mmCIF file as Biopython writes it, N, C-alpha, C and O atoms, coordinates in Angstrom:
data_model
#
loop_
_atom_site.group_PDB
_atom_site.id
_atom_site.type_symbol
_atom_site.label_atom_id
_atom_site.label_alt_id
_atom_site.label_comp_id
_atom_site.label_asym_id
_atom_site.label_entity_id
_atom_site.label_seq_id
_atom_site.pdbx_PDB_ins_code
_atom_site.Cartn_x
_atom_site.Cartn_y
_atom_site.Cartn_z
_atom_site.occupancy
_atom_site.B_iso_or_equiv
_atom_site.auth_seq_id
_atom_site.auth_asym_id
_atom_site.pdbx_PDB_model_num
ATOM 1   N N  . UNK A ? 1  ? 0.854  -1.167  0.000  1.0 0.0 1  A 1 
ATOM 2   C CA . UNK A ? 1  ? 0.000  0.000   0.000  1.0 0.0 1  A 1 
ATOM 3   C C  . UNK A ? 1  ? 0.903  1.233   0.000  1.0 0.0 1  A 1 
ATOM 4   O O  . UNK A ? 1  ? 1.884  1.302   0.741  1.0 0.0 1  A 1 
ATOM 5   N N  . UNK A ? 2  ? 0.565  2.167   -0.813 1.0 0.0 2  A 1 
ATOM 6   C CA . UNK A ? 2  ? 1.336  3.402   -0.851 1.0 0.0 2  A 1 
ATOM 7   C C  . UNK A ? 2  ? 0.899  4.326   0.291  1.0 0.0 2  A 1 
ATOM 8   O O  . UNK A ? 2  ? -0.172 4.155   0.873  1.0 0.0 2  A 1 
ATOM 9   N N  . UNK A ? 3  ? 1.736  5.287   0.589  1.0 0.0 3  A 1 
ATOM 10  C CA . UNK A ? 3  ? 1.397  6.242   1.638  1.0 0.0 3  A 1 
ATOM 11  C C  . UNK A ? 3  ? 0.154  7.032   1.248  1.0 0.0 3  A 1 
ATOM 12  O O  . UNK A ? 3  ? -0.693 7.304   2.099  1.0 0.0 3  A 1 
ATOM 13  N N  . UNK A ? 4  ? 0.034  7.399   -0.006 1.0 0.0 4  A 1 
ATOM 14  C CA . UNK A ? 4  ? -1.157 8.149   -0.426 1.0 0.0 4  A 1 
ATOM 15  C C  . UNK A ? 4  ? -2.427 7.318   -0.231 1.0 0.0 4  A 1 
ATOM 16  O O  . UNK A ? 4  ? -3.464 7.859   0.154  1.0 0.0 4  A 1 
ATOM 17  N N  . UNK A ? 5  ? -2.358 6.013   -0.491 1.0 0.0 5  A 1 
ATOM 18  C CA . UNK A ? 5  ? -3.514 5.145   -0.252 1.0 0.0 5  A 1 
ATOM 19  C C  . UNK A ? 5  ? -3.825 5.079   1.243  1.0 0.0 5  A 1 
ATOM 20  O O  . UNK A ? 5  ? -4.987 5.157   1.640  1.0 0.0 5  A 1 
ATOM 21  N N  . UNK A ? 6  ? -2.794 4.936   2.064  1.0 0.0 6  A 1 
ATOM 22  C CA . UNK A ? 6  ? -2.979 4.867   3.505  1.0 0.0 6  A 1 
ATOM 23  C C  . UNK A ? 6  ? -3.647 6.126   4.034  1.0 0.0 6  A 1 
ATOM 24  O O  . UNK A ? 6  ? -4.566 6.056   4.850  1.0 0.0 6  A 1 
ATOM 25  N N  . UNK A ? 7  ? -3.182 7.275   3.567  1.0 0.0 7  A 1 
ATOM 26  C CA . UNK A ? 7  ? -3.746 8.559   3.994  1.0 0.0 7  A 1 
ATOM 27  C C  . UNK A ? 7  ? -5.218 8.658   3.593  1.0 0.0 7  A 1 
ATOM 28  O O  . UNK A ? 7  ? -6.056 9.079   4.391  1.0 0.0 7  A 1 
ATOM 29  N N  . UNK A ? 8  ? -5.530 8.271   2.359  1.0 0.0 8  A 1 
ATOM 30  C CA . UNK A ? 8  ? -6.924 8.311   1.895  1.0 0.0 8  A 1 
ATOM 31  C C  . UNK A ? 8  ? -7.811 7.357   2.691  1.0 0.0 8  A 1 
ATOM 32  O O  . UNK A ? 8  ? -8.924 7.709   3.081  1.0 0.0 8  A 1 
ATOM 33  N N  . UNK A ? 9  ? -7.308 6.149   2.927  1.0 0.0 9  A 1 
ATOM 34  C CA . UNK A ? 9  ? -8.123 5.121   3.580  1.0 0.0 9  A 1 
ATOM 35  C C  . UNK A ? 9  ? -8.325 5.366   5.071  1.0 0.0 9  A 1 
ATOM 36  O O  . UNK A ? 9  ? -9.316 4.904   5.636  1.0 0.0 9  A 1 
ATOM 37  N N  . UNK A ? 10 ? -7.415 6.077   5.716  1.0 0.0 10 A 1 
ATOM 38  C CA . UNK A ? 10 ? -7.476 6.220   7.170  1.0 0.0 10 A 1 
ATOM 39  C C  . UNK A ? 10 ? -7.725 7.636   7.651  1.0 0.0 10 A 1 
ATOM 40  O O  . UNK A ? 10 ? -7.932 7.849   8.845  1.0 0.0 10 A 1 
ATOM 41  N N  . UNK A ? 11 ? -7.710 8.601   6.760  1.0 0.0 11 A 1 
ATOM 42  C CA . UNK A ? 11 ? -7.899 10.006  7.128  1.0 0.0 11 A 1 
ATOM 43  C C  . UNK A ? 11 ? -6.862 10.523  8.114  1.0 0.0 11 A 1 
ATOM 44  O O  . UNK A ? 11 ? -7.159 11.403  8.922  1.0 0.0 11 A 1 
ATOM 45  N N  . UNK A ? 12 ? -5.637 9.977   8.055  1.0 0.0 12 A 1 
ATOM 46  C CA . UNK A ? 12 ? -4.561 10.529  8.873  1.0 0.0 12 A 1 
ATOM 47  C C  . UNK A ? 12 ? -3.815 11.571  8.053  1.0 0.0 12 A 1 
ATOM 48  O O  . UNK A ? 12 ? -3.949 11.631  6.831  1.0 0.0 12 A 1 
ATOM 49  N N  . UNK A ? 13 ? -3.043 12.375  8.728  1.0 0.0 13 A 1 
ATOM 50  C CA . UNK A ? 13 ? -2.252 13.398  8.049  1.0 0.0 13 A 1 
ATOM 51  C C  . UNK A ? 13 ? -1.226 12.722  7.151  1.0 0.0 13 A 1 
ATOM 52  O O  . UNK A ? 13 ? -0.728 11.648  7.486  1.0 0.0 13 A 1 
ATOM 53  N N  . UNK A ? 14 ? -0.905 13.331  6.020  1.0 0.0 14 A 1 
ATOM 54  C CA . UNK A ? 14 ? 0.088  12.733  5.129  1.0 0.0 14 A 1 
ATOM 55  C C  . UNK A ? 14 ? 1.496  12.782  5.717  1.0 0.0 14 A 1 
ATOM 56  O O  . UNK A ? 14 ? 2.390  12.097  5.220  1.0 0.0 14 A 1 
ATOM 57  N N  . UNK A ? 15 ? 1.706  13.567  6.749  1.0 0.0 15 A 1 
ATOM 58  C CA . UNK A ? 15 ? 3.011  13.639  7.399  1.0 0.0 15 A 1 
ATOM 59  C C  . UNK A ? 15 ? 3.225  12.447  8.346  1.0 0.0 15 A 1 
ATOM 60  O O  . UNK A ? 15 ? 4.357  12.010  8.555  1.0 0.0 15 A 1 
ATOM 61  N N  . UNK A ? 16 ? 2.141  11.934  8.907  1.0 0.0 16 A 1 
ATOM 62  C CA . UNK A ? 16 ? 2.234  10.886  9.916  1.0 0.0 16 A 1 
ATOM 63  C C  . UNK A ? 16 ? 2.974  9.638   9.442  1.0 0.0 16 A 1 
ATOM 64  O O  . UNK A ? 16 ? 3.872  9.193   10.157 1.0 0.0 16 A 1 
ATOM 65  N N  . UNK A ? 17 ? 2.666  9.041   8.293  1.0 0.0 17 A 1 
ATOM 66  C CA . UNK A ? 17 ? 3.403  7.842   7.877  1.0 0.0 17 A 1 
ATOM 67  C C  . UNK A ? 17 ? 4.896  8.105   7.673  1.0 0.0 17 A 1 
ATOM 68  O O  . UNK A ? 17 ? 5.723  7.239   7.959  1.0 0.0 17 A 1 
ATOM 69  N N  . UNK A ? 18 ? 5.237  9.279   7.187  1.0 0.0 18 A 1 
ATOM 70  C CA . UNK A ? 18 ? 6.652  9.603   7.012  1.0 0.0 18 A 1 
ATOM 71  C C  . UNK A ? 18 ? 7.352  9.716   8.366  1.0 0.0 18 A 1 
ATOM 72  O O  . UNK A ? 18 ? 8.508  9.320   8.514  1.0 0.0 18 A 1 
ATOM 73  N N  . UNK A ? 19 ? 6.639  10.261  9.345  1.0 0.0 19 A 1 
ATOM 74  C CA . UNK A ? 19 ? 7.195  10.355  10.696 1.0 0.0 19 A 1 
ATOM 75  C C  . UNK A ? 19 ? 7.390  8.963   11.281 1.0 0.0 19 A 1 
ATOM 76  O O  . UNK A ? 19 ? 8.424  8.682   11.887 1.0 0.0 19 A 1 
ATOM 77  N N  . UNK A ? 20 ? 6.395  8.087   11.102 1.0 0.0 20 A 1 
ATOM 78  C CA . UNK A ? 20 ? 6.523  6.710   11.586 1.0 0.0 20 A 1 
ATOM 79  C C  . UNK A ? 20 ? 7.734  6.032   10.957 1.0 0.0 20 A 1 
ATOM 80  O O  . UNK A ? 20 ? 8.520  5.383   11.646 1.0 0.0 20 A 1 
ATOM 81  N N  . UNK A ? 21 ? 7.876  6.186   9.652  1.0 0.0 21 A 1 
ATOM 82  C CA . UNK A ? 21 ? 8.994  5.547   8.960  1.0 0.0 21 A 1 
ATOM 83  C C  . UNK A ? 21 ? 10.325 6.101   9.451  1.0 0.0 21 A 1 
ATOM 84  O O  . UNK A ? 21 ? 11.275 5.348   9.665  1.0 0.0 21 A 1 
ATOM 85  N N  . UNK A ? 22 ? 10.392 7.416   9.628  1.0 0.0 22 A 1 
ATOM 86  C CA . UNK A ? 22 ? 11.633 8.054   10.078 1.0 0.0 22 A 1 
ATOM 87  C C  . UNK A ? 22 ? 12.038 7.546   11.464 1.0 0.0 22 A 1 
ATOM 88  O O  . UNK A ? 22 ? 13.225 7.367   11.734 1.0 0.0 22 A 1 
ATOM 89  N N  . UNK A ? 23 ? 11.056 7.313   12.342 1.0 0.0 23 A 1 
ATOM 90  C CA . UNK A ? 23 ? 11.344 6.807   13.682 1.0 0.0 23 A 1 
ATOM 91  C C  . UNK A ? 23 ? 11.686 5.315   13.667 1.0 0.0 23 A 1 
ATOM 92  O O  . UNK A ? 23 ? 12.489 4.859   14.481 1.0 0.0 23 A 1 
ATOM 93  N N  . UNK A ? 24 ? 11.090 4.561   12.762 1.0 0.0 24 A 1 
ATOM 94  C CA . UNK A ? 24 ? 11.279 3.110   12.734 1.0 0.0 24 A 1 
ATOM 95  C C  . UNK A ? 24 ? 12.613 2.689   12.130 1.0 0.0 24 A 1 
ATOM 96  O O  . UNK A ? 24 ? 13.205 1.704   12.572 1.0 0.0 24 A 1 
ATOM 97  N N  . UNK A ? 25 ? 13.087 3.406   11.144 1.0 0.0 25 A 1 
ATOM 98  C CA . UNK A ? 25 ? 14.313 3.004   10.460 1.0 0.0 25 A 1 
ATOM 99  C C  . UNK A ? 25 ? 15.526 2.914   11.381 1.0 0.0 25 A 1 
ATOM 100 O O  . UNK A ? 25 ? 16.252 1.923   11.307 1.0 0.0 25 A 1 
ATOM 101 N N  . UNK A ? 26 ? 15.784 3.900   12.246 1.0 0.0 26 A 1 
ATOM 102 C CA . UNK A ? 26 ? 16.948 3.785   13.128 1.0 0.0 26 A 1 
ATOM 103 C C  . UNK A ? 26 ? 16.862 2.627   14.120 1.0 0.0 26 A 1 
ATOM 104 O O  . UNK A ? 26 ? 17.883 2.178   14.642 1.0 0.0 26 A 1 
ATOM 105 N N  . UNK A ? 27 ? 15.652 2.145   14.378 1.0 0.0 27 A 1 
ATOM 106 C CA . UNK A ? 27 ? 15.461 1.022   15.291 1.0 0.0 27 A 1 
ATOM 107 C C  . UNK A ? 27 ? 15.646 -0.317  14.586 1.0 0.0 27 A 1 
ATOM 108 O O  . UNK A ? 27 ? 15.546 -1.370  15.215 1.0 0.0 27 A 1 
ATOM 109 N N  . UNK A ? 28 ? 15.914 -0.282  13.292 1.0 0.0 28 A 1 
ATOM 110 C CA . UNK A ? 28 ? 16.115 -1.508  12.541 1.0 0.0 28 A 1 
ATOM 111 C C  . UNK A ? 28 ? 14.841 -2.149  12.035 1.0 0.0 28 A 1 
ATOM 112 O O  . UNK A ? 28 ? 14.868 -3.279  11.548 1.0 0.0 28 A 1 
ATOM 113 N N  . UNK A ? 29 ? 13.724 -1.447  12.143 1.0 0.0 29 A 1 
ATOM 114 C CA . UNK A ? 29 ? 12.459 -1.976  11.641 1.0 0.0 29 A 1 
ATOM 115 C C  . UNK A ? 29 ? 12.489 -1.973  10.122 1.0 0.0 29 A 1 
ATOM 116 O O  . UNK A ? 29 ? 12.761 -0.936  9.517  1.0 0.0 29 A 1 
ATOM 117 N N  . UNK A ? 30 ? 12.215 -3.109  9.494  1.0 0.0 30 A 1 
ATOM 118 C CA . UNK A ? 30 ? 12.257 -3.147  8.030  1.0 0.0 30 A 1 
ATOM 119 C C  . UNK A ? 30 ? 11.177 -2.271  7.418  1.0 0.0 30 A 1 
ATOM 120 O O  . UNK A ? 30 ? 10.008 -2.359  7.792  1.0 0.0 30 A 1 
ATOM 121 N N  . UNK A ? 31 ? 11.565 -1.442  6.496  1.0 0.0 31 A 1 
ATOM 122 C CA . UNK A ? 31 ? 10.659 -0.541  5.798  1.0 0.0 31 A 1 
ATOM 123 C C  . UNK A ? 31 ? 11.088 -0.470  4.340  1.0 0.0 31 A 1 
ATOM 124 O O  . UNK A ? 31 ? 12.280 -0.340  4.060  1.0 0.0 31 A 1 
ATOM 125 N N  . UNK A ? 32 ? 10.148 -0.552  3.407  1.0 0.0 32 A 1 
ATOM 126 C CA . UNK A ? 32 ? 10.557 -0.411  2.014  1.0 0.0 32 A 1 
ATOM 127 C C  . UNK A ? 32 ? 11.058 0.996   1.730  1.0 0.0 32 A 1 
ATOM 128 O O  . UNK A ? 32 ? 12.131 1.161   1.149  1.0 0.0 32 A 1 
ATOM 129 N N  . UNK A ? 33 ? 10.308 2.005   2.126  1.0 0.0 33 A 1 
ATOM 130 C CA . UNK A ? 33 ? 10.730 3.382   2.091  1.0 0.0 33 A 1 
ATOM 131 C C  . UNK A ? 33 ? 11.055 3.991   0.748  1.0 0.0 33 A 1 
ATOM 132 O O  . UNK A ? 33 ? 11.047 5.216   0.624  1.0 0.0 33 A 1 
ATOM 133 N N  . UNK A ? 34 ? 11.337 3.203   -0.251 1.0 0.0 34 A 1 
ATOM 134 C CA . UNK A ? 34 ? 11.741 3.792   -1.523 1.0 0.0 34 A 1 
ATOM 135 C C  . UNK A ? 34 ? 10.781 3.425   -2.647 1.0 0.0 34 A 1 
ATOM 136 O O  . UNK A ? 34 ? 11.119 3.560   -3.823 1.0 0.0 34 A 1 
ATOM 137 N N  . UNK A ? 35 ? 9.592  2.965   -2.294 1.0 0.0 35 A 1 
ATOM 138 C CA . UNK A ? 35 ? 8.601  2.654   -3.300 1.0 0.0 35 A 1 
ATOM 139 C C  . UNK A ? 35 ? 8.770  1.289   -3.950 1.0 0.0 35 A 1 
ATOM 140 O O  . UNK A ? 35 ? 7.988  0.921   -4.827 1.0 0.0 35 A 1 
ATOM 141 N N  . UNK A ? 36 ? 9.779  0.536   -3.530 1.0 0.0 36 A 1 
ATOM 142 C CA . UNK A ? 36 ? 9.978  -0.790  -4.110 1.0 0.0 36 A 1 
ATOM 143 C C  . UNK A ? 36 ? 8.876  -1.729  -3.646 1.0 0.0 36 A 1 
ATOM 144 O O  . UNK A ? 36 ? 8.356  -1.605  -2.538 1.0 0.0 36 A 1 
ATOM 145 N N  . UNK A ? 37 ? 8.538  -2.650  -4.499 1.0 0.0 37 A 1 
ATOM 146 C CA . UNK A ? 37 ? 7.588  -3.662  -4.056 1.0 0.0 37 A 1 
ATOM 147 C C  . UNK A ? 37 ? 8.354  -4.717  -3.259 1.0 0.0 37 A 1 
ATOM 148 O O  . UNK A ? 37 ? 9.580  -4.771  -3.348 1.0 0.0 37 A 1 
ATOM 149 N N  . UNK A ? 38 ? 7.672  -5.549  -2.490 1.0 0.0 38 A 1 
ATOM 150 C CA . UNK A ? 38 ? 8.361  -6.514  -1.628 1.0 0.0 38 A 1 
ATOM 151 C C  . UNK A ? 38 ? 9.332  -7.438  -2.366 1.0 0.0 38 A 1 
ATOM 152 O O  . UNK A ? 38 ? 10.303 -7.905  -1.771 1.0 0.0 38 A 1 
ATOM 153 N N  . UNK A ? 39 ? 9.091  -7.704  -3.630 1.0 0.0 39 A 1 
ATOM 154 C CA . UNK A ? 39 ? 10.009 -8.553  -4.390 1.0 0.0 39 A 1 
ATOM 155 C C  . UNK A ? 39 ? 11.376 -7.897  -4.564 1.0 0.0 39 A 1 
ATOM 156 O O  . UNK A ? 39 ? 12.359 -8.580  -4.855 1.0 0.0 39 A 1 
ATOM 157 N N  . UNK A ? 40 ? 11.445 -6.594  -4.391 1.0 0.0 40 A 1 
ATOM 158 C CA . UNK A ? 40 ? 12.704 -5.881  -4.558 1.0 0.0 40 A 1 
ATOM 159 C C  . UNK A ? 40 ? 13.345 -5.491  -3.230 1.0 0.0 40 A 1 
ATOM 160 O O  . UNK A ? 40 ? 14.382 -4.828  -3.225 1.0 0.0 40 A 1 
ATOM 161 N N  . UNK A ? 41 ? 12.750 -5.886  -2.101 1.0 0.0 41 A 1 
ATOM 162 C CA . UNK A ? 41 ? 13.348 -5.610  -0.799 1.0 0.0 41 A 1 
ATOM 163 C C  . UNK A ? 41 ? 14.595 -6.457  -0.647 1.0 0.0 41 A 1 
ATOM 164 O O  . UNK A ? 41 ? 14.759 -7.465  -1.334 1.0 0.0 41 A 1 
ATOM 165 N N  . UNK A ? 42 ? 15.463 -6.051  0.243  1.0 0.0 42 A 1 
ATOM 166 C CA . UNK A ? 42 ? 16.661 -6.846  0.511  1.0 0.0 42 A 1 
ATOM 167 C C  . UNK A ? 42 ? 16.250 -8.158  1.162  1.0 0.0 42 A 1 
ATOM 168 O O  . UNK A ? 42 ? 15.198 -8.228  1.797  1.0 0.0 42 A 1 
ATOM 169 N N  . UNK A ? 43 ? 17.055 -9.188  1.017  1.0 0.0 43 A 1 
ATOM 170 C CA . UNK A ? 43 ? 16.740 -10.463 1.674  1.0 0.0 43 A 1 
ATOM 171 C C  . UNK A ? 43 ? 16.604 -10.309 3.193  1.0 0.0 43 A 1 
ATOM 172 O O  . UNK A ? 43 ? 15.793 -10.991 3.819  1.0 0.0 43 A 1 
ATOM 173 N N  . UNK A ? 44 ? 17.399 -9.414  3.778  1.0 0.0 44 A 1 
ATOM 174 C CA . UNK A ? 44 ? 17.318 -9.192  5.220  1.0 0.0 44 A 1 
ATOM 175 C C  . UNK A ? 44 ? 15.944 -8.647  5.613  1.0 0.0 44 A 1 
ATOM 176 O O  . UNK A ? 44 ? 15.350 -9.100  6.592  1.0 0.0 44 A 1 
ATOM 177 N N  . UNK A ? 45 ? 15.441 -7.675  4.849  1.0 0.0 45 A 1 
ATOM 178 C CA . UNK A ? 45 ? 14.122 -7.113  5.142  1.0 0.0 45 A 1 
ATOM 179 C C  . UNK A ? 45 ? 13.020 -8.136  4.895  1.0 0.0 45 A 1 
ATOM 180 O O  . UNK A ? 45 ? 12.056 -8.199  5.658  1.0 0.0 45 A 1 
ATOM 181 N N  . UNK A ? 46 ? 13.148 -8.933  3.847  1.0 0.0 46 A 1 
ATOM 182 C CA . UNK A ? 46 ? 12.146 -9.963  3.580  1.0 0.0 46 A 1 
ATOM 183 C C  . UNK A ? 46 ? 12.072 -10.954 4.737  1.0 0.0 46 A 1 
ATOM 184 O O  . UNK A ? 46 ? 10.982 -11.309 5.188  1.0 0.0 46 A 1 
ATOM 185 N N  . UNK A ? 47 ? 13.239 -11.403 5.220  1.0 0.0 47 A 1 
ATOM 186 C CA . UNK A ? 47 ? 13.263 -12.353 6.332  1.0 0.0 47 A 1 
ATOM 187 C C  . UNK A ? 47 ? 12.685 -11.723 7.593  1.0 0.0 47 A 1 
ATOM 188 O O  . UNK A ? 47 ? 11.930 -12.372 8.316  1.0 0.0 47 A 1 
ATOM 189 N N  . UNK A ? 48 ? 13.028 -10.476 7.864  1.0 0.0 48 A 1 
ATOM 190 C CA . UNK A ? 48 ? 12.517 -9.800  9.059  1.0 0.0 48 A 1 
ATOM 191 C C  . UNK A ? 48 ? 10.994 -9.705  9.023  1.0 0.0 48 A 1 
ATOM 192 O O  . UNK A ? 48 ? 10.335 -9.907  10.043 1.0 0.0 48 A 1 
ATOM 193 N N  . UNK A ? 49 ? 10.438 -9.401  7.862  1.0 0.0 49 A 1 
ATOM 194 C CA . UNK A ? 49 ? 8.978  -9.322  7.732  1.0 0.0 49 A 1 
ATOM 195 C C  . UNK A ? 49 ? 8.342  -10.695 7.935  1.0 0.0 49 A 1 
ATOM 196 O O  . UNK A ? 49 ? 7.313  -10.809 8.602  1.0 0.0 49 A 1 
ATOM 197 N N  . UNK A ? 50 ? 8.937  -11.717 7.374  1.0 0.0 50 A 1 
ATOM 198 C CA . UNK A ? 50 ? 8.408  -13.080 7.545  1.0 0.0 50 A 1 
ATOM 199 C C  . UNK A ? 50 ? 8.396  -13.459 9.015  1.0 0.0 50 A 1 
ATOM 200 O O  . UNK A ? 50 ? 7.405  -13.989 9.519  1.0 0.0 50 A 1 
ATOM 201 N N  . UNK A ? 51 ? 9.495  -13.189 9.700  1.0 0.0 51 A 1 
ATOM 202 C CA . UNK A ? 51 ? 9.587  -13.543 11.125 1.0 0.0 51 A 1 
ATOM 203 C C  . UNK A ? 51 ? 8.568  -12.732 11.929 1.0 0.0 51 A 1 
ATOM 204 O O  . UNK A ? 51 ? 7.880  -13.274 12.795 1.0 0.0 51 A 1 
ATOM 205 N N  . UNK A ? 52 ? 8.478  -11.455 11.643 1.0 0.0 52 A 1 
ATOM 206 C CA . UNK A ? 52 ? 7.579  -10.580 12.392 1.0 0.0 52 A 1 
ATOM 207 C C  . UNK A ? 52 ? 6.107  -10.946 12.202 1.0 0.0 52 A 1 
ATOM 208 O O  . UNK A ? 52 ? 5.305  -10.781 13.121 1.0 0.0 52 A 1 
ATOM 209 N N  . UNK A ? 53 ? 5.753  -11.433 11.036 1.0 0.0 53 A 1 
ATOM 210 C CA . UNK A ? 53 ? 4.346  -11.721 10.753 1.0 0.0 53 A 1 
ATOM 211 C C  . UNK A ? 53 ? 3.985  -13.203 10.880 1.0 0.0 53 A 1 
ATOM 212 O O  . UNK A ? 53 ? 2.821  -13.563 10.705 1.0 0.0 53 A 1 
ATOM 213 N N  . UNK A ? 54 ? 4.928  -14.040 11.173 1.0 0.0 54 A 1 
ATOM 214 C CA . UNK A ? 54 ? 4.681  -15.493 11.227 1.0 0.0 54 A 1 
ATOM 215 C C  . UNK A ? 54 ? 3.597  -15.864 12.236 1.0 0.0 54 A 1 
ATOM 216 O O  . UNK A ? 54 ? 2.824  -16.793 11.999 1.0 0.0 54 A 1 
ATOM 217 N N  . UNK A ? 55 ? 3.533  -15.159 13.344 1.0 0.0 55 A 1 
ATOM 218 C CA . UNK A ? 55 ? 2.562  -15.510 14.381 1.0 0.0 55 A 1 
ATOM 219 C C  . UNK A ? 55 ? 1.171  -14.920 14.124 1.0 0.0 55 A 1 
ATOM 220 O O  . UNK A ? 55 ? 0.230  -15.237 14.852 1.0 0.0 55 A 1 
ATOM 221 N N  . UNK A ? 56 ? 1.026  -14.086 13.126 1.0 0.0 56 A 1 
ATOM 222 C CA . UNK A ? 56 ? -0.272 -13.478 12.850 1.0 0.0 56 A 1 
ATOM 223 C C  . UNK A ? 56 ? -1.202 -14.466 12.162 1.0 0.0 56 A 1 
ATOM 224 O O  . UNK A ? 56 ? -0.766 -15.305 11.373 1.0 0.0 56 A 1 
ATOM 225 N N  . UNK A ? 57 ? -2.481 -14.355 12.471 1.0 0.0 57 A 1 
ATOM 226 C CA . UNK A ? 57 ? -3.447 -15.171 11.752 1.0 0.0 57 A 1 
ATOM 227 C C  . UNK A ? 57 ? -4.061 -14.343 10.626 1.0 0.0 57 A 1 
ATOM 228 O O  . UNK A ? 57 ? -3.745 -13.164 10.471 1.0 0.0 57 A 1 
ATOM 229 N N  . UNK A ? 58 ? -4.917 -14.952 9.862  1.0 0.0 58 A 1 
ATOM 230 C CA . UNK A ? 58 ? -5.489 -14.275 8.689  1.0 0.0 58 A 1 
ATOM 231 C C  . UNK A ? 58 ? -6.324 -13.053 9.062  1.0 0.0 58 A 1 
ATOM 232 O O  . UNK A ? 58 ? -6.374 -12.085 8.303  1.0 0.0 58 A 1 
ATOM 233 N N  . UNK A ? 59 ? -6.965 -13.087 10.196 1.0 0.0 59 A 1 
ATOM 234 C CA . UNK A ? 59 ? -7.798 -11.956 10.633 1.0 0.0 59 A 1 
ATOM 235 C C  . UNK A ? 59 ? -6.938 -10.764 10.938 1.0 0.0 59 A 1 
ATOM 236 O O  . UNK A ? 59 ? -7.452 -9.714  11.321 1.0 0.0 59 A 1 
#
């Protein structure tokens, strides 16, 4: 989902997602950040996302 889609769908300020990303990156949280689709993420980011979401259910 693009930031513009997120802003439209949630009615949050367009600055908020950029602020979240800026705070998350120094903590090592995987973020695409450059508009790449997940197939173009680094293997490290792909693995981190898999590990982080493994315990989630479909809901």
